[in-house]
Backbone as CSV, one residue per row, in Angstrom:
resi,resn,N_x,N_y,N_z,CA_x,CA_y,CA_z,C_x,C_y,C_z
1,MET,1.048,-1.010,-0.182,-0.031,0.047,0.018,1.082,1.100,-0.091
2,THR,2.029,1.051,0.629,2.875,2.296,0.831,3.449,2.762,-0.440
3,GLY,3.705,2.021,-1.505,4.433,2.165,-2.581,3.318,2.609,-3.542
4,THR,2.337,1.970,-3.524,1.184,2.748,-4.427,0.592,4.196,-4.088
5,SER,0.707,4.442,-2.603,0.455,5.737,-1.962,1.750,6.792,-2.713
6,LEU,2.872,6.294,-2.473,3.701,7.064,-2.749,3.721,7.362,-4.495
7,LEU,3.328,6.583,-5.366,3.332,6.476,-6.442,2.115,7.552,-7.012
8,ILE,0.961,7.309,-6.292,-0.182,8.567,-6.331,0.187,9.973,-6.165
9,TRP,0.402,9.884,-4.994,0.954,11.528,-4.362,1.810,11.793,-5.420
10,GLY,2.974,11.276,-5.778,4.053,11.906,-6.665,3.422,12.214,-7.935
11,MET,2.245,11.408,-8.267,1.963,11.675,-9.876,1.008,12.914,-9.551
12,ILE,0.223,13.114,-8.609,-0.723,14.253,-8.329,0.138,15.865,-7.921
13,PHE,1.208,15.276,-7.229,2.167,16.682,-7.167,2.958,16.860,-8.569
14,GLY,3.355,15.834,-8.938,3.948,16.369,-10.316,3.097,16.803,-11.375
15,THR,1.962,16.667,-11.611,0.744,17.010,-12.288,0.442,18.706,-11.976
16,ILE,0.274,18.859,-10.433,0.255,20.206,-10.032,1.704,21.111,-10.355
17,GLY,2.750,20.412,-10.282,4.328,21.053,-10.921,4.126,21.346,-12.368
18,MET,3.629,20.551,-13.081,3.471,21.021,-14.543,2.558,22.210,-14.712
19,GLY,1.468,22.096,-14.026,0.683,23.432,-14.021,1.401,24.947,-13.648
20,PHE,2.051,24.266,-12.330,2.989,25.848,-11.984,4.000,25.885,-12.979
21,PHE,4.809,24.969,-13.636,6.049,25.347,-14.235,5.222,25.730,-15.580
22,SER,4.360,25.471,-16.101,3.820,26.096,-17.586,3.505,27.664,-17.355
23,TYR,2.388,27.869,-16.100,2.024,29.377,-15.609,3.228,30.145,-15.448
24,GLY,4.532,29.483,-14.853,5.441,30.303,-14.914,6.456,30.929,-15.987
25,LYS,6.474,29.730,-16.947,7.541,29.855,-18.105,6.375,30.812,-18.647
26,LYS,4.947,30.847,-18.719,4.571,32.021,-19.914,4.086,33.292,-19.267
27,GLN,4.039,33.216,-18.062,4.120,34.523,-17.352,5.281,35.042,-16.933
28,THR,6.471,34.227,-17.164,7.802,34.800,-16.686,8.178,34.930,-15.430
29,ALA,7.233,34.123,-14.392,7.445,34.615,-12.998,8.174,33.510,-12.602
30,ILE,9.389,33.396,-11.765,10.093,32.996,-11.224,9.708,31.947,-10.210
31,VAL,8.964,32.556,-9.280,8.285,31.550,-7.881,7.632,30.177,-8.857
32,PRO,6.781,30.513,-9.260,5.881,29.453,-9.759,6.702,28.497,-10.765
33,LEU,7.691,29.084,-11.204,8.639,27.833,-12.130,9.514,27.346,-11.502
34,CYS,10.124,28.090,-10.481,10.891,27.218,-9.513,10.128,26.192,-8.619
35,THR,8.975,26.609,-8.376,7.801,25.876,-7.252,7.705,24.379,-8.381
36,GLY,7.581,24.804,-9.272,7.056,23.717,-10.414,7.780,22.544,-10.811
37,ILE,9.437,23.178,-10.777,10.564,22.096,-10.974,10.987,21.322,-9.644
38,ALA,10.481,22.288,-8.491,10.468,21.351,-7.376,9.400,20.016,-6.920
39,LEU,8.084,20.457,-7.570,7.202,19.465,-7.325,7.414,18.218,-8.421
40,PHE,8.355,18.877,-9.424,8.582,17.750,-10.268,9.513,16.332,-9.682
41,VAL,10.522,16.972,-8.946,11.702,16.416,-8.667,11.575,15.812,-7.029
42,PHE,10.808,16.577,-6.681,10.996,16.082,-4.824,10.366,14.790,-4.423
43,PRO,9.623,14.139,-5.171,9.061,12.940,-5.102,9.944,11.700,-5.329
44,TYR,11.006,12.087,-5.987,12.057,10.851,-6.210,12.829,10.883,-4.892
45,PHE,13.067,11.698,-4.048,14.071,11.607,-3.094,13.108,11.591,-1.582
46,ILE,12.022,11.548,-1.644,11.419,11.212,0.009,10.329,9.825,-0.233
47,SER,10.792,8.951,0.757,10.051,7.705,0.584,9.093,7.255,1.704
48,ASN,9.151,8.483,2.461,7.693,8.656,3.434,6.605,9.152,3.176
49,ILE,5.381,8.493,2.984,4.341,8.882,2.488,3.847,10.681,3.381
50,TYR,4.088,10.582,4.597,3.670,11.763,5.579,4.842,12.786,5.012
51,ALA,5.892,12.858,4.882,6.867,13.385,4.701,6.353,14.135,3.295
52,LEU,6.039,13.047,2.352,6.103,13.212,0.838,4.653,14.458,0.877
53,VAL,3.529,13.946,1.457,2.726,14.916,1.379,3.151,16.267,2.106
54,THR,3.584,16.392,3.445,3.828,17.650,4.122,4.689,18.642,3.091
55,VAL,5.898,17.963,2.640,6.627,18.889,1.631,5.847,19.533,0.408
56,GLY,5.024,18.434,-0.111,4.271,18.584,-1.138,3.150,20.040,-1.200
57,VAL,2.632,19.757,0.156,1.431,20.602,0.564,2.217,21.904,0.938
58,ILE,3.368,22.057,1.369,4.001,23.192,1.773,4.451,23.843,0.277
59,LEU,5.145,22.952,-0.746,5.464,23.322,-2.109,4.240,24.197,-2.827
60,VAL,3.058,23.321,-2.600,2.209,24.028,-3.483,1.359,25.400,-2.700
61,ILE,1.685,25.769,-1.515,1.209,27.126,-0.880,2.204,27.995,-1.481
62,ILE,3.474,27.769,-1.466,4.485,28.810,-1.389,4.024,30.098,-2.392
63,PRO,3.609,29.320,-3.713,3.290,30.740,-4.699,2.276,31.503,-4.363
64,TYR,1.475,30.931,-3.494,0.418,31.794,-3.063,0.797,33.346,-2.004
65,PHE,1.635,32.679,-1.264,2.456,33.773,-0.269,3.627,34.728,-0.908
66,VAL,4.608,33.843,-1.658,5.538,34.785,-2.272,5.250,35.147,-3.271
67,ARG,5.305,36.574,-3.483,4.980,37.398,-4.658,6.080,38.080,-5.098
68,ILE,6.847,37.786,-6.328,8.233,38.471,-6.608,7.833,39.146,-8.020
């Protein structure tokens, strides 16, 4: 169950990351662009499901609070 959960959460955060990346590239906004790249990459390095969800939620929230 843990492997399946990691795969599904990684896919969800990767999809959200693709949205942030394309928005950041289109609008030339650096924060969504970097957040999108981070959302693509971080599931490969975290193997704990609770840490994966926590880091993913924090990364998804960052563009709403950081406006550059």
